[in-house]
A tleap script that builds the chain and sets N, CA, C and O, in Angstrom:
source leaprc.protein.ff14SB
mol = sequence {
  NMET HIE HIE ASP GLU MET ILE GLY LYS VAL
  ARG THR LEU ALA GLY LEU PRO ASP GLY GLY
  SER ALA GLU ARG ALA SER ARG ALA VAL VAL
  CYS THR LEU SER GLU ARG LEU PRO ALA GLY
  LEU ALA ARG HIE VAL ALA ALA GLN LEU PRO
  PRO ASP LEU ALA ALA ALA MET ARG ARG ALA
  ALA ASP GLY THR GLY ALA ASP SER GLY HIE
  ALA GLY GLU ARG PHE GLY LEU ALA VAL PHE
  ALA GLY ARG ILE ALA ASP ARG ALA GLY THR
  ASP GLU ASP THR ALA LEU ARG GLU ALA ALA
  ALA VAL LEU GLU VAL LEU ASP ALA ALA LEU
  ALA PRO GLU LEU THR GLU ARG MET ALA GLY
  ALA LEU PRO ALA ASP ILE ARG GLU LEU LEU
  PRO VAL GLU ARG ALA VAL GLU GLU SER GLY
  CGLU
}
set mol.1.N position { 204.159 106.492 -7.041 }
set mol.1.CA position { 204.025 105.530 -8.132 }
set mol.1.C position { 205.243 105.691 -9.047 }
set mol.1.O position { 205.649 106.809 -9.367 }
set mol.2.N position { 205.807 104.578 -9.454 }
set mol.2.CA position { 206.979 104.588 -10.321 }
set mol.2.C position { 206.587 104.868 -11.768 }
set mol.2.O position { 205.441 104.672 -12.174 }
set mol.3.N position { 207.570 105.331 -12.531 }
set mol.3.CA position { 207.356 105.709 -13.925 }
set mol.3.C position { 206.738 104.581 -14.744 }
set mol.3.O position { 205.707 104.777 -15.388 }
set mol.4.N position { 207.350 103.418 -14.725 }
set mol.4.CA position { 206.855 102.311 -15.557 }
set mol.4.C position { 205.435 101.908 -15.174 }
set mol.4.O position { 204.638 101.537 -16.037 }
set mol.5.N position { 205.119 101.978 -13.891 }
set mol.5.CA position { 203.765 101.654 -13.438 }
set mol.5.C position { 202.763 102.691 -13.960 }
set mol.5.O position { 201.680 102.340 -14.429 }
set mol.6.N position { 203.136 103.965 -13.873 }
set mol.6.CA position { 202.251 105.021 -14.378 }
set mol.6.C position { 202.008 104.864 -15.871 }
set mol.6.O position { 200.867 104.909 -16.332 }
set mol.7.N position { 203.080 104.680 -16.620 }
set mol.7.CA position { 202.959 104.563 -18.075 }
set mol.7.C position { 202.140 103.324 -18.439 }
set mol.7.O position { 201.328 103.371 -19.363 }
set mol.8.N position { 202.342 102.232 -17.732 }
set mol.8.CA position { 201.560 101.020 -17.979 }
set mol.8.C position { 200.078 101.237 -17.739 }
set mol.8.O position { 199.242 100.764 -18.509 }
set mol.9.N position { 199.750 101.954 -16.670 }
set mol.9.CA position { 198.339 102.231 -16.379 }
set mol.9.C position { 197.731 103.151 -17.429 }
set mol.9.O position { 196.596 102.938 -17.855 }
set mol.10.N position { 198.477 104.173 -17.852 }
set mol.10.CA position { 197.984 105.070 -18.909 }
set mol.10.C position { 197.749 104.269 -20.184 }
set mol.10.O position { 196.725 104.434 -20.847 }
set mol.11.N position { 198.693 103.407 -20.525 }
set mol.11.CA position { 198.564 102.586 -21.735 }
set mol.11.C position { 197.294 101.750 -21.685 }
set mol.11.O position { 196.550 101.686 -22.664 }
set mol.12.N position { 197.045 101.108 -20.548 }
set mol.12.CA position { 195.867 100.263 -20.402 }
set mol.12.C position { 194.582 101.077 -20.452 }
set mol.12.O position { 193.663 100.748 -21.202 }
set mol.13.N position { 194.516 102.139 -19.655 }
set mol.13.CA position { 193.292 102.945 -19.578 }
set mol.13.C position { 192.943 103.618 -20.905 }
set mol.13.O position { 191.771 103.718 -21.268 }
set mol.14.N position { 193.966 104.076 -21.625 }
set mol.14.CA position { 193.722 104.789 -22.891 }
set mol.14.C position { 193.660 103.832 -24.084 }
set mol.14.O position { 193.341 104.252 -25.196 }
set mol.15.N position { 193.962 102.557 -23.862 }
set mol.15.CA position { 193.945 101.595 -24.960 }
set mol.15.C position { 195.029 101.867 -25.986 }
set mol.15.O position { 194.802 101.717 -27.186 }
set mol.16.N position { 196.210 102.267 -25.521 }
set mol.16.CA position { 197.301 102.598 -26.436 }
set mol.16.C position { 198.098 101.353 -26.805 }
set mol.16.O position { 198.170 100.409 -26.019 }
set mol.17.N position { 198.699 101.342 -27.996 }
set mol.17.CA position { 199.358 100.135 -28.484 }
set mol.17.C position { 200.694 99.804 -27.823 }
set mol.17.O position { 201.115 98.648 -27.824 }
set mol.18.N position { 201.368 100.817 -27.256 }
set mol.18.CA position { 202.697 100.548 -26.696 }
set mol.18.C position { 203.070 101.603 -25.660 }
set mol.18.O position { 202.388 102.615 -25.496 }
set mol.19.N position { 204.169 101.336 -24.970 }
set mol.19.CA position { 204.643 102.245 -23.930 }
set mol.19.C position { 205.062 103.600 -24.468 }
set mol.19.O position { 204.893 104.617 -23.796 }
set mol.20.N position { 205.604 103.619 -25.670 }
set mol.20.CA position { 206.019 104.895 -26.269 }
set mol.20.C position { 204.832 105.830 -26.474 }
set mol.20.O position { 204.934 107.033 -26.235 }
set mol.21.N position { 203.728 105.282 -26.911 }
set mol.21.CA position { 202.512 106.080 -27.095 }
set mol.21.C position { 201.997 106.600 -25.757 }
set mol.21.O position { 201.558 107.745 -25.653 }
set mol.22.N position { 202.054 105.751 -24.738 }
set mol.22.CA position { 201.605 106.163 -23.403 }
set mol.22.C position { 202.530 107.215 -22.816 }
set mol.22.O position { 202.072 108.138 -22.143 }
set mol.23.N position { 203.814 107.086 -23.060 }
set mol.23.CA position { 204.793 108.083 -22.605 }
set mol.23.C position { 204.522 109.435 -23.267 }
set mol.23.O position { 204.494 110.469 -22.600 }
set mol.24.N position { 204.324 109.412 -24.580 }
set mol.24.CA position { 204.052 110.630 -25.342 }
set mol.24.C position { 202.765 111.296 -24.837 }
set mol.24.O position { 202.728 112.512 -24.647 }
set mol.25.N position { 201.733 110.513 -24.624 }
set mol.25.CA position { 200.464 111.051 -24.122 }
set mol.25.C position { 200.645 111.636 -22.727 }
set mol.25.O position { 200.135 112.719 -22.439 }
set mol.26.N position { 201.357 110.939 -21.871 }
set mol.26.CA position { 201.564 111.408 -20.497 }
set mol.26.C position { 202.311 112.728 -20.472 }
set mol.26.O position { 201.929 113.646 -19.746 }
set mol.27.N position { 203.366 112.829 -21.255 }
set mol.27.CA position { 204.129 114.085 -21.319 }
set mol.27.C position { 203.271 115.231 -21.856 }
set mol.27.O position { 203.310 116.344 -21.333 }
set mol.28.N position { 202.502 114.948 -22.897 }
set mol.28.CA position { 201.654 115.980 -23.483 }
set mol.28.C position { 200.644 116.500 -22.468 }
set mol.28.O position { 200.405 117.704 -22.383 }
set mol.29.N position { 200.056 115.594 -21.705 }
set mol.29.CA position { 199.048 115.994 -20.717 }
set mol.29.C position { 199.682 116.756 -19.560 }
set mol.29.O position { 199.170 117.803 -19.165 }
set mol.30.N position { 200.790 116.253 -19.005 }
set mol.30.CA position { 201.372 116.963 -17.858 }
set mol.30.C position { 201.913 118.326 -18.252 }
set mol.30.O position { 201.834 119.269 -17.466 }
set mol.31.N position { 202.463 118.448 -19.455 }
set mol.31.CA position { 202.929 119.764 -19.921 }
set mol.31.C position { 201.758 120.732 -20.047 }
set mol.31.O position { 201.837 121.871 -19.588 }
set mol.32.N position { 200.689 120.286 -20.658 }
set mol.32.CA position { 199.525 121.146 -20.856 }
set mol.32.C position { 198.850 121.455 -19.532 }
set mol.32.O position { 198.419 122.586 -19.307 }
set mol.33.N position { 198.753 120.475 -18.662 }
set mol.33.CA position { 198.185 120.685 -17.337 }
set mol.33.C position { 198.993 121.721 -16.568 }
set mol.33.O position { 198.422 122.576 -15.891 }
set mol.34.N position { 200.306 121.654 -16.667 }
set mol.34.CA position { 201.146 122.606 -15.932 }
set mol.34.C position { 200.979 124.029 -16.453 }
set mol.34.O position { 201.179 124.987 -15.707 }
set mol.35.N position { 200.618 124.176 -17.715 }
set mol.35.CA position { 200.351 125.514 -18.250 }
set mol.35.C position { 199.038 126.075 -17.706 }
set mol.35.O position { 198.884 127.290 -17.588 }
set mol.36.N position { 198.102 125.202 -17.379 }
set mol.36.CA position { 196.784 125.629 -16.894 }
set mol.36.C position { 196.781 125.892 -15.389 }
set mol.36.O position { 196.059 126.768 -14.912 }
set mol.37.N position { 197.591 125.132 -14.637 }
set mol.37.CA position { 197.632 125.282 -13.180 }
set mol.37.C position { 198.512 126.465 -12.775 }
set mol.37.O position { 199.437 126.824 -13.503 }
set mol.38.N position { 198.234 127.068 -11.630 }
set mol.38.CA position { 199.167 128.077 -11.109 }
set mol.38.C position { 200.549 127.432 -10.945 }
set mol.38.O position { 200.643 126.248 -10.623 }
set mol.39.N position { 201.617 128.200 -11.165 }
set mol.39.CA position { 202.985 127.660 -11.164 }
set mol.39.C position { 203.320 126.914 -9.878 }
set mol.39.O position { 203.903 125.831 -9.930 }
set mol.40.N position { 202.964 127.471 -8.734 }
set mol.40.CA position { 203.286 126.808 -7.469 }
set mol.40.C position { 202.607 125.460 -7.345 }
set mol.40.O position { 203.217 124.493 -6.890 }
set mol.41.N position { 201.359 125.390 -7.744 }
set mol.41.CA position { 200.621 124.129 -7.685 }
set mol.41.C position { 201.214 123.122 -8.666 }
set mol.41.O position { 201.340 121.940 -8.346 }
set mol.42.N position { 201.573 123.584 -9.847 }
set mol.42.CA position { 202.193 122.688 -10.834 }
set mol.42.C position { 203.496 122.115 -10.293 }
set mol.42.O position { 203.791 120.941 -10.516 }
set mol.43.N position { 204.274 122.919 -9.590 }
set mol.43.CA position { 205.524 122.429 -9.007 }
set mol.43.C position { 205.259 121.402 -7.902 }
set mol.43.O position { 205.999 120.427 -7.769 }
set mol.44.N position { 204.206 121.620 -7.110 }
set mol.44.CA position { 203.841 120.646 -6.070 }
set mol.44.C position { 203.423 119.313 -6.699 }
set mol.44.O position { 203.788 118.246 -6.207 }
set mol.45.N position { 202.660 119.385 -7.786 }
set mol.45.CA position { 202.271 118.161 -8.495 }
set mol.45.C position { 203.527 117.478 -9.040 }
set mol.45.O position { 203.694 116.268 -8.888 }
set mol.46.N position { 204.400 118.247 -9.669 }
set mol.46.CA position { 205.631 117.694 -10.241 }
set mol.46.C position { 206.474 116.990 -9.185 }
set mol.46.O position { 207.119 115.982 -9.474 }
set mol.47.N position { 206.471 117.513 -7.969 }
set mol.47.CA position { 207.277 116.928 -6.887 }
set mol.47.C position { 206.833 115.509 -6.544 }
set mol.47.O position { 207.605 114.751 -5.955 }
set mol.48.N position { 205.614 115.138 -6.898 }
set mol.48.CA position { 205.108 113.805 -6.587 }
set mol.48.C position { 205.114 112.866 -7.801 }
set mol.48.O position { 204.607 111.746 -7.735 }
set mol.49.N position { 205.691 113.337 -8.899 }
set mol.49.CA position { 205.757 112.522 -10.114 }
set mol.49.C position { 207.135 111.890 -10.266 }
set mol.49.O position { 208.100 112.359 -9.662 }
set mol.50.N position { 207.236 110.826 -11.071 }
set mol.50.CA position { 208.555 110.276 -11.386 }
set mol.50.C position { 209.423 111.364 -12.038 }
set mol.50.O position { 208.893 112.266 -12.687 }
set mol.51.N position { 210.736 111.288 -11.873 }
set mol.51.CA position { 211.637 112.371 -12.303 }
set mol.51.C position { 211.457 112.878 -13.731 }
set mol.51.O position { 211.462 114.091 -13.937 }
set mol.52.N position { 211.301 112.009 -14.719 }
set mol.52.CA position { 211.211 112.497 -16.092 }
set mol.52.C position { 209.898 113.222 -16.361 }
set mol.52.O position { 209.894 114.231 -17.065 }
set mol.53.N position { 208.786 112.737 -15.821 }
set mol.53.CA position { 207.519 113.457 -15.979 }
set mol.53.C position { 207.537 114.747 -15.160 }
set mol.53.O position { 206.995 115.767 -15.586 }
set mol.54.N position { 208.158 114.697 -13.993 }
set mol.54.CA position { 208.276 115.893 -13.164 }
set mol.54.C position { 209.065 116.973 -13.895 }
set mol.54.O position { 208.688 118.145 -13.868 }
set mol.55.N position { 210.149 116.586 -14.544 }
set mol.55.CA position { 210.972 117.554 -15.273 }
set mol.55.C position { 210.182 118.200 -16.406 }
set mol.55.O position { 210.270 119.410 -16.616 }
set mol.56.N position { 209.420 117.406 -17.126 }
set mol.56.CA position { 208.600 117.947 -18.213 }
set mol.56.C position { 207.566 118.924 -17.664 }
set mol.56.O position { 207.311 119.969 -18.264 }
set mol.57.N position { 206.978 118.585 -16.535 }
set mol.57.CA position { 205.967 119.452 -15.934 }
set mol.57.C position { 206.593 120.748 -15.425 }
set mol.57.O position { 206.024 121.825 -15.605 }
set mol.58.N position { 207.762 120.650 -14.791 }
set mol.58.CA position { 208.434 121.855 -14.284 }
set mol.58.C position { 208.854 122.780 -15.415 }
set mol.58.O position { 208.701 123.996 -15.308 }
set mol.59.N position { 209.384 122.214 -16.506 }
set mol.59.CA position { 209.798 123.045 -17.646 }
set mol.59.C position { 208.606 123.817 -18.192 }
set mol.59.O position { 208.715 125.007 -18.487 }
set mol.60.N position { 207.471 123.143 -18.327 }
set mol.60.CA position { 206.277 123.814 -18.847 }
set mol.60.C position { 205.773 124.856 -17.856 }
set mol.60.O position { 205.381 125.950 -18.262 }
set mol.61.N position { 205.778 124.538 -16.570 }
set mol.61.CA position { 205.300 125.475 -15.548 }
set mol.61.C position { 206.186 126.705 -15.460 }
set mol.61.O position { 205.705 127.814 -15.228 }
set mol.62.N position { 207.492 126.501 -15.647 }
set mol.62.CA position { 208.437 127.612 -15.564 }
set mol.62.C position { 208.585 128.359 -16.878 }
set mol.62.O position { 209.245 129.397 -16.934 }
set mol.63.N position { 207.972 127.836 -17.941 }
set mol.63.CA position { 208.078 128.497 -19.241 }
set mol.63.C position { 209.427 128.302 -19.889 }
set mol.63.O position { 209.834 129.120 -20.714 }
set mol.64.N position { 210.148 127.216 -19.533 }
set mol.64.CA position { 211.491 127.007 -20.076 }
set mol.64.C position { 211.559 125.914 -21.132 }
set mol.64.O position { 212.603 125.730 -21.758 }
set mol.65.N position { 210.474 125.191 -21.341 }
set mol.65.CA position { 210.476 124.136 -22.358 }
set mol.65.C position { 210.249 124.708 -23.742 }
set mol.65.O position { 209.663 125.779 -23.893 }
set mol.66.N position { 210.718 123.987 -24.757 }
set mol.66.CA position { 210.568 124.454 -26.136 }
set mol.66.C position { 209.104 124.601 -26.524 }
set mol.66.O position { 208.759 125.450 -27.346 }
set mol.67.N position { 208.233 123.767 -25.930 }
set mol.67.CA position { 206.821 123.815 -26.310 }
set mol.67.C position { 205.957 124.306 -25.147 }
set mol.67.O position { 204.763 124.009 -25.092 }
set mol.68.N position { 206.551 125.048 -24.230 }
set mol.68.CA position { 205.779 125.473 -23.062 }
set mol.68.C position { 205.148 126.839 -23.254 }
set mol.68.O position { 205.622 127.666 -24.032 }
set mol.69.N position { 204.083 127.047 -22.533 }
set mol.69.CA position { 203.423 128.350 -22.473 }
set mol.69.C position { 203.776 128.977 -21.146 }
set mol.69.O position { 204.937 128.967 -20.738 }
set mol.70.N position { 202.808 129.511 -20.484 }
set mol.70.CA position { 203.032 130.133 -19.179 }
set mol.70.C position { 202.086 129.501 -18.177 }
set mol.70.O position { 200.913 129.276 -18.472 }
set mol.71.N position { 202.603 129.217 -16.988 }
set mol.71.CA position { 201.774 128.624 -15.944 }
set mol.71.C position { 200.636 129.575 -15.588 }
set mol.71.O position { 200.765 130.796 -15.669 }
set mol.72.N position { 199.525 128.973 -15.192 }
set mol.72.CA position { 198.380 129.755 -14.762 }
set mol.72.C position { 197.581 130.382 -15.885 }
set mol.72.O position { 196.745 131.253 -15.642 }
set mol.73.N position { 197.828 129.951 -17.113 }
set mol.73.CA position { 197.037 130.480 -18.232 }
set mol.73.C position { 195.582 130.084 -18.047 }
set mol.73.O position { 195.289 129.029 -17.483 }
set mol.74.N position { 194.682 130.911 -18.513 }
set mol.74.CA position { 193.264 130.594 -18.451 }
set mol.74.C position { 192.826 130.112 -19.829 }
set mol.74.O position { 192.819 130.869 -20.800 }
set mol.75.N position { 192.466 128.847 -19.888 }
set mol.75.CA position { 191.911 128.295 -21.123 }
set mol.75.C position { 191.018 127.128 -20.762 }
set mol.75.O position { 191.139 126.534 -19.691 }
set mol.76.N position { 190.125 126.814 -21.673 }
set mol.76.CA position { 189.149 125.769 -21.445 }
set mol.76.C position { 189.507 124.482 -22.154 }
set mol.76.O position { 190.635 124.292 -22.609 }
set mol.77.N position { 188.527 123.604 -22.239 }
set mol.77.CA position { 188.716 122.263 -22.758 }
set mol.77.C position { 189.189 122.242 -24.214 }
set mol.77.O position { 190.030 121.417 -24.570 }
set mol.78.N position { 188.668 123.124 -25.050 }
set mol.78.CA position { 189.054 123.108 -26.465 }
set mol.78.C position { 190.551 123.387 -26.633 }
set mol.78.O position { 191.225 122.701 -27.401 }
set mol.79.N position { 191.066 124.374 -25.928 }
set mol.79.CA position { 192.496 124.688 -26.009 }
set mol.79.C position { 193.309 123.565 -25.370 }
set mol.79.O position { 194.347 123.167 -25.899 }
set mol.80.N position { 192.837 123.056 -24.233 }
set mol.80.CA position { 193.494 121.950 -23.539 }
set mol.80.C position { 193.659 120.768 -24.496 }
set mol.80.O position { 194.757 120.229 -24.637 }
set mol.81.N position { 192.578 120.371 -25.147 }
set mol.81.CA position { 192.614 119.248 -26.086 }
set mol.81.C position { 193.519 119.544 -27.277 }
set mol.81.O position { 194.274 118.677 -27.716 }
set mol.82.N position { 193.445 120.754 -27.793 }
set mol.82.CA position { 194.272 121.132 -28.942 }
set mol.82.C position { 195.758 121.075 -28.635 }
set mol.82.O position { 196.547 120.589 -29.446 }
set mol.83.N position { 196.141 121.572 -27.465 }
set mol.83.CA position { 197.560 121.544 -27.095 }
set mol.83.C position { 198.057 120.114 -26.886 }
set mol.83.O position { 199.167 119.767 -27.290 }
set mol.84.N position { 197.232 119.301 -26.257 }
set mol.84.CA position { 197.628 117.903 -26.057 }
set mol.84.C position { 197.757 117.208 -27.407 }
set mol.84.O position { 198.723 116.483 -27.641 }
set mol.85.N position { 196.794 117.423 -28.291 }
set mol.85.CA position { 196.835 116.804 -29.618 }
set mol.85.C position { 198.089 117.226 -30.380 }
set mol.85.O position { 198.743 116.394 -31.010 }
set mol.86.N position { 198.425 118.504 -30.325 }
set mol.86.CA position { 199.633 118.990 -31.011 }
set mol.86.C position { 200.881 118.324 -30.452 }
set mol.86.O position { 201.748 117.883 -31.206 }
set mol.87.N position { 200.969 118.254 -29.142 }
set mol.87.CA position { 202.158 117.675 -28.508 }
set mol.87.C position { 202.261 116.169 -28.722 }
set mol.87.O position { 203.356 115.637 -28.904 }
set mol.88.N position { 201.129 115.489 -28.701 }
set mol.88.CA position { 201.131 114.026 -28.829 }
set mol.88.C position { 201.071 113.566 -30.285 }
set mol.88.O position { 201.256 112.384 -30.573 }
set mol.89.N position { 200.812 114.499 -31.202 }
set mol.89.CA position { 200.717 114.138 -32.608 }
set mol.89.C position { 199.485 113.329 -32.923 }
set mol.89.O position { 199.546 112.345 -33.660 }
set mol.90.N position { 198.349 113.753 -32.355 }
set mol.90.CA position { 197.103 113.013 -32.535 }
set mol.90.C position { 195.963 113.998 -32.773 }
set mol.90.O position { 196.193 115.205 -32.861 }
set mol.91.N position { 194.754 113.499 -32.876 }
set mol.91.CA position { 193.595 114.385 -33.038 }
set mol.91.C position { 193.025 114.730 -31.655 }
set mol.91.O position { 193.410 114.126 -30.653 }
set mol.92.N position { 192.125 115.684 -31.607 }
set mol.92.CA position { 191.602 116.172 -30.332 }
set mol.92.C position { 190.749 115.137 -29.602 }
set mol.92.O position { 190.801 115.081 -28.373 }
set mol.93.N position { 189.978 114.329 -30.293 }
set mol.93.CA position { 189.184 113.294 -29.614 }
set mol.93.C position { 190.092 112.280 -28.923 }
set mol.93.O position { 189.840 111.880 -27.787 }
set mol.94.N position { 191.137 111.876 -29.612 }
set mol.94.CA position { 192.100 110.955 -29.013 }
set mol.94.C position { 192.803 111.628 -27.844 }
set mol.94.O position { 193.032 111.003 -26.808 }
set mol.95.N position { 193.145 112.894 -28.007 }
set mol.95.CA position { 193.813 113.642 -26.936 }
set mol.95.C position { 192.945 113.684 -25.683 }
set mol.95.O position { 193.461 113.542 -24.574 }
set mol.96.N position { 191.656 113.873 -25.836 }
set mol.96.CA position { 190.761 113.896 -24.671 }
set mol.96.C position { 190.685 112.530 -23.991 }
set mol.96.O position { 190.664 112.451 -22.763 }
set mol.97.N position { 190.643 111.468 -24.770 }
set mol.97.CA position { 190.633 110.121 -24.194 }
set mol.97.C position { 191.924 109.863 -23.426 }
set mol.97.O position { 191.904 109.326 -22.319 }
set mol.98.N position { 193.037 110.249 -24.023 }
set mol.98.CA position { 194.328 110.060 -23.372 }
set mol.98.C position { 194.451 110.946 -22.137 }
set mol.98.O position { 195.007 110.518 -21.125 }
set mol.99.N position { 193.942 112.172 -22.204 }
set mol.99.CA position { 193.991 113.074 -21.048 }
set mol.99.C position { 193.208 112.491 -19.879 }
set mol.99.O position { 193.659 112.556 -18.735 }
set mol.100.N position { 192.042 111.924 -20.159 }
set mol.100.CA position { 191.243 111.319 -19.086 }
set mol.100.C position { 192.009 110.173 -18.434 }
set mol.100.O position { 191.957 110.010 -17.215 }
set mol.101.N position { 192.716 109.383 -19.226 }
set mol.101.CA position { 193.501 108.265 -18.681 }
set mol.101.C position { 194.644 108.786 -17.819 }
set mol.101.O position { 194.865 108.288 -16.715 }
set mol.102.N position { 195.366 109.777 -18.312 }
set mol.102.CA position { 196.488 110.337 -17.550 }
set mol.102.C position { 195.981 110.978 -16.263 }
set mol.102.O position { 196.588 110.802 -15.206 }
set mol.103.N position { 194.891 111.709 -16.337 }
set mol.103.CA position { 194.346 112.348 -15.136 }
set mol.103.C position { 193.874 111.310 -14.119 }
set mol.103.O position { 193.982 111.534 -12.913 }
set mol.104.N position { 193.358 110.192 -14.587 }
set mol.104.CA position { 192.952 109.136 -13.665 }
set mol.104.C position { 194.170 108.544 -12.951 }
set mol.104.O position { 194.123 108.275 -11.751 }
set mol.105.N position { 195.236 108.349 -13.684 }
set mol.105.CA position { 196.465 107.832 -13.086 }
set mol.105.C position { 197.047 108.856 -12.108 }
set mol.105.O position { 197.502 108.491 -11.024 }
set mol.106.N position { 197.033 110.121 -12.483 }
set mol.106.CA position { 197.511 111.169 -11.567 }
set mol.106.C position { 196.672 111.199 -10.296 }
set mol.106.O position { 197.207 111.363 -9.199 }
set mol.107.N position { 195.368 111.041 -10.438 }
set mol.107.CA position { 194.476 111.050 -9.282 }
set mol.107.C position { 194.876 109.958 -8.291 }
set mol.107.O position { 194.823 110.167 -7.079 }
set mol.108.N position { 195.271 108.805 -8.800 }
set mol.108.CA position { 195.680 107.698 -7.944 }
set mol.108.C position { 197.098 107.884 -7.396 }
set mol.108.O position { 197.413 107.392 -6.313 }
set mol.109.N position { 197.950 108.588 -8.138 }
set mol.109.CA position { 199.362 108.707 -7.769 }
set mol.109.C position { 199.648 109.846 -6.794 }
set mol.109.O position { 200.597 109.766 -6.014 }
set mol.110.N position { 198.846 110.895 -6.828 }
set mol.110.CA position { 199.113 112.082 -6.015 }
set mol.110.C position { 198.417 111.987 -4.665 }
set mol.110.O position { 197.444 111.253 -4.496 }
set mol.111.N position { 198.937 112.744 -3.715 }
set mol.111.CA position { 198.285 112.845 -2.411 }
set mol.111.C position { 196.873 113.387 -2.610 }
set mol.111.O position { 196.679 114.292 -3.422 }
set mol.112.N position { 195.884 112.861 -1.894 }
set mol.112.CA position { 194.495 113.284 -2.093 }
set mol.112.C position { 194.286 114.799 -1.977 }
set mol.112.O position { 193.533 115.375 -2.762 }
set mol.113.N position { 194.928 115.439 -1.028 }
set mol.113.CA position { 194.741 116.888 -0.884 }
set mol.113.C position { 195.308 117.648 -2.087 }
set mol.113.O position { 194.806 118.713 -2.446 }
set mol.114.N position { 196.346 117.103 -2.699 }
set mol.114.CA position { 196.906 117.747 -3.881 }
set mol.114.C position { 195.993 117.578 -5.085 }
set mol.114.O position { 195.830 118.511 -5.872 }
set mol.115.N position { 195.396 116.404 -5.240 }
set mol.115.CA position { 194.466 116.222 -6.349 }
set mol.115.C position { 193.229 117.097 -6.163 }
set mol.115.O position { 192.651 117.569 -7.142 }
set mol.116.N position { 192.825 117.313 -4.924 }
set mol.116.CA position { 191.700 118.221 -4.667 }
set mol.116.C position { 192.053 119.644 -5.061 }
set mol.116.O position { 191.242 120.335 -5.678 }
set mol.117.N position { 193.258 120.092 -4.711 }
set mol.117.CA position { 193.694 121.440 -5.093 }
set mol.117.C position { 193.786 121.567 -6.606 }
set mol.117.O position { 193.392 122.586 -7.174 }
set mol.118.N position { 194.307 120.532 -7.259 }
set mol.118.CA position { 194.432 120.540 -8.714 }
set mol.118.C position { 193.045 120.627 -9.351 }
set mol.118.O position { 192.823 121.438 -10.250 }
set mol.119.N position { 192.122 119.799 -8.889 }
set mol.119.CA position { 190.762 119.816 -9.432 }
set mol.119.C position { 190.110 121.176 -9.222 }
set mol.119.O position { 189.423 121.683 -10.109 }
set mol.120.N position { 190.324 121.767 -8.053 }
set mol.120.CA position { 189.744 123.072 -7.765 }
set mol.120.C position { 190.296 124.191 -8.628 }
set mol.120.O position { 189.643 125.220 -8.803 }
set mol.121.N position { 191.501 124.000 -9.174 }
set mol.121.CA position { 192.122 125.026 -10.013 }
set mol.121.C position { 191.721 124.906 -11.479 }
set mol.121.O position { 192.033 125.785 -12.283 }
set mol.122.N position { 191.033 123.826 -11.826 }
set mol.122.CA position { 190.647 123.602 -13.218 }
set mol.122.C position { 189.219 124.073 -13.468 }
set mol.122.O position { 188.373 123.995 -12.578 }
set mol.123.N position { 188.950 124.562 -14.674 }
set mol.123.CA position { 187.567 124.924 -15.000 }
set mol.123.C position { 186.709 123.674 -15.115 }
set mol.123.O position { 187.224 122.571 -15.299 }
set mol.124.N position { 185.417 123.852 -15.007 }
set mol.124.CA position { 184.484 122.720 -14.997 }
set mol.124.C position { 184.628 121.822 -16.219 }
set mol.124.O position { 184.529 120.601 -16.099 }
set mol.125.N position { 184.861 122.403 -17.394 }
set mol.125.CA position { 184.925 121.555 -18.595 }
set mol.125.C position { 186.153 120.636 -18.592 }
set mol.125.O position { 186.060 119.504 -19.068 }
set mol.126.N position { 187.280 121.083 -18.079 }
set mol.126.CA position { 188.462 120.218 -17.973 }
set mol.126.C position { 188.291 119.260 -16.797 }
set mol.126.O position { 188.697 118.101 -16.875 }
set mol.127.N position { 187.698 119.735 -15.723 }
set mol.127.CA position { 187.479 118.902 -14.542 }
set mol.127.C position { 186.630 117.676 -14.872 }
set mol.127.O position { 186.735 116.656 -14.191 }
set mol.128.N position { 185.801 117.758 -15.893 }
set mol.128.CA position { 184.986 116.611 -16.298 }
set mol.128.C position { 185.824 115.423 -16.770 }
set mol.128.O position { 185.317 114.304 -16.851 }
set mol.129.N position { 187.102 115.657 -17.083 }
set mol.129.CA position { 187.988 114.568 -17.493 }
set mol.129.C position { 188.517 113.776 -16.301 }
set mol.129.O position { 189.064 112.687 -16.470 }
set mol.130.N position { 188.354 114.322 -15.100 }
set mol.130.CA position { 188.814 113.642 -13.892 }
set mol.130.C position { 187.944 112.421 -13.625 }
set mol.130.O position { 186.824 112.331 -14.127 }
set mol.131.N position { 188.459 111.480 -12.834 }
set mol.131.CA position { 187.617 110.329 -12.483 }
set mol.131.C position { 186.272 110.798 -11.934 }
set mol.131.O position { 186.200 111.846 -11.291 }
set mol.132.N position { 185.231 110.052 -12.175 }
set mol.132.CA position { 183.857 110.452 -11.857 }
set mol.132.C position { 183.703 110.938 -10.417 }
set mol.132.O position { 183.075 111.970 -10.182 }
set mol.133.N position { 184.260 110.218 -9.461 }
set mol.133.CA position { 184.088 110.605 -8.065 }
set mol.133.C position { 184.668 111.987 -7.802 }
set mol.133.O position { 184.059 112.792 -7.098 }
set mol.134.N position { 185.834 112.266 -8.360 }
set mol.134.CA position { 186.505 113.548 -8.146 }
set mol.134.C position { 185.714 114.670 -8.843 }
set mol.134.O position { 185.511 115.734 -8.258 }
set mol.135.N position { 185.278 114.445 -10.053 }
set mol.135.CA position { 184.560 115.468 -10.805 }
set mol.135.C position { 183.258 115.826 -10.100 }
set mol.135.O position { 182.911 117.004 -10.008 }
set mol.136.N position { 182.533 114.830 -9.601 }
set mol.136.CA position { 181.267 115.085 -8.910 }
set mol.136.C position { 181.540 115.796 -7.583 }
set mol.136.O position { 180.843 116.749 -7.235 }
set mol.137.N position { 182.545 115.339 -6.848 }
set mol.137.CA position { 182.893 115.923 -5.550 }
set mol.137.C position { 183.263 117.395 -5.704 }
set mol.137.O position { 182.843 118.225 -4.897 }
set mol.138.N position { 184.040 117.726 -6.723 }
set mol.138.CA position { 184.486 119.106 -6.905 }
set mol.138.C position { 183.367 120.019 -7.416 }
set mol.138.O position { 183.378 121.225 -7.165 }
set mol.139.N position { 182.412 119.439 -8.126 }
set mol.139.CA position { 181.330 120.281 -8.637 }
set mol.139.C position { 180.260 120.551 -7.607 }
set mol.139.O position { 179.364 121.367 -7.823 }
set mol.140.N position { 180.358 119.849 -6.462 }
set mol.140.CA position { 179.422 120.078 -5.379 }
set mol.140.C position { 178.116 119.329 -5.517 }
set mol.140.O position { 177.160 119.630 -4.803 }
set mol.141.N position { 178.048 118.362 -6.413 }
set mol.141.CA position { 176.793 117.605 -6.607 }
set mol.141.C position { 176.680 116.487 -5.611 }
set mol.141.O position { 175.696 115.747 -5.623 }
savepdb mol mol.pdb
quit
């Protein structure tokens, strides 16, 4: 999926006013996601993203970005939402809505086996932000 298509879908799904807001939300989510995923998995996800989002994800996964943590960190939904909100300049409720939109777009953009690995690496509370079919499938229900 191309960059403009991804950003357009995030904008629509999250109900954002413009492409800049969708870009900011997308970067915030992929950076935070890369901190939560194991580094190797984050790099595999980045390899299937448009170059600018991939670069943001790799910097966060490698710990080289100005606002990056360390890949494979263990944290739950509250920290996930807080980091996204800080990066996107929004509140945590908005960050969760935007994260769900970005994760839905990622689910459609990535190879199915990669999205399964990504979902399996996330704790249940973050996994609930994934599209309904993926969240139910991964929880074993």
